[in-house]
N, C-alpha and C positions, 0 to 999 in steps of 0.2 A: 524531478528526481537529479535534480545538478546539486552537485557540489556533494554527492551521497559519499566521497569517500574523508569528506572532513565531519569532525564531532559538529553535533549539532547540540550547541546551546541554548536557542531558541526557535523551537519547535515550528510555535502560532505566529514569529514575527517573518519567517522564510516561505512558510504556505500562505502567502498574499493569492497567488492564482486559486486557491479553495475558499470560495462563498459560496457556502456556509462551510466555517469549520471550527470544529469544537476540540478544545482539551480535556480530557481526564486524566488522573491522577490516584491510581489505585492506592490499596495499604501499605506497599511496600515502596510508595512514592516514585513509582516508573510512570512516566508522562507516555499516554496514547493521544495522537491527534487524527481528527478523522474529517476529510471534508469534500465537497464536489468541486469541481472543473466546470465551467461556464456550457460545455458540452455534454456533464450526465457522470462523467468518470468518477469513480469515489478512489480516492487516496486515503491508505492507513499506513501511519508513522507509528510502532512501536518504539518508541526512541527514536534513535538514531538505526537501528537494526533490528530486525527487519521492516525494512516498509516494503507496502504493495499498493497496486496499482491497476484498477479493475476498469474496464469498459463500461458503459451505460446499462449493457445487459449483466453484469454483475459476475463477465469471465474475465482470467486474470490476464493481463498485458506486459505487467513489467513489473520488475521485483527487486529488491537488493536485500542480500541476505547472508549472514556469514561472511562479510566485505566482498562478495562478489557482486555482480549485476545479471538479471538474467531477463529476457524477452522471449515473448510467443513467437513460437512458429507454427501456429496453429495447430499442429498433433503432437507436438513437443517444446520443452523449453531450451533455448541458446543460452548457456552459460558464458558469458565476455568475461574476459580478466585484460586488464591493461598492462600492457608493459613498458615501461618507461625506458627510453634512451636518453643519449644527451642531447641530441636533434630533433629525436619524435618520439611521439607517441604509438604504439602499436596498439590493434584491439584484436584480442586472439578470441576466436568463438570455438566451444565446445557443446554438440547438442547431446543432452541429456537421454539413456534410456530411457523405457516406459516406467522401469521400477522405480529410477532416479524421481522420474517427472511426476510418479503418481506418489512418490513418499514427499515430495517438494510440496505438493498441494492438499498430502492430508495435513501437513505440518499448518499449512496456512489456514484452511478450515478450523483446525482447531485451535490457533489465536482468535480465527473472527469467533470462533463460539462462546469461545471464553468471556471474551468483551462483549459481546450480544447478553449475555449473561448478567454480566458485571453492572452494564446499562440497564438493564431489566429489571435487577435486582436495585433497582433506585442509587445508583452510583453517581452521585453530581459531578455535572461539569465544573472544571475549575474555570474556565475562562469559554465564553461561548463568540464567534463574531458572524453574525447573520446581516442580511439585506432585508429582504424583502419578507421574512419569515420572523415567530417571537422564537426568543432562546430556548424553549419548549418546543415547538415545532420545528427548529433545526434539530435537535438532538432526537424527536421524534425521528424528524428525515434520514438523520442519519444511522439511526438504530436498523431502519427497516432497510435502510441500503446494505449495512453490515451483513444483515441477516440473508440478505438475496444472494452476496456472494459467497454467505457460508452454504447457500443451498444448492448454488450451479456448482461449484465446484468443478469449474472448466476453464478450460485456456481459452481466447479472444481466437479470432480467426490472426496469422499473419500480419505484421506491421508492415504495410505497404513500403516497398524501397528498402525494405531491411532483409539482409538473409543471412 
């Protein structure tokens, strides 16, 4: 999720760590890119914002939504805000309360469910990058992983070394 604060003109080009990866365009022209990291983590980009990253079990690890970074703390999400100064940048953390965390997860699940439905209803991929599988297999693999993340609707354990 590097460079999340900048506008993404070319999501597929920036998502080179994701193989396979698929880009879809919905009827309104919104681009969605989904792909897998080599260790099985799923990333879903709804244009440049929001972006969700899930662990290999479909639990939310990190996100970028409404211009803010989020990361799992295990039981809640930490909202991270960059405060830029002349000489340094400070990262401020605020833990979401239970209600905010629940609402955040519900919004992510709602977006994932809508995406899954559109893919299942034969929304054609715009572009596919795959190594070991056919384009159709890559789309089906990602459709299944998107479904898994929507059904899991949980936070991943705290990211080690991050408080």
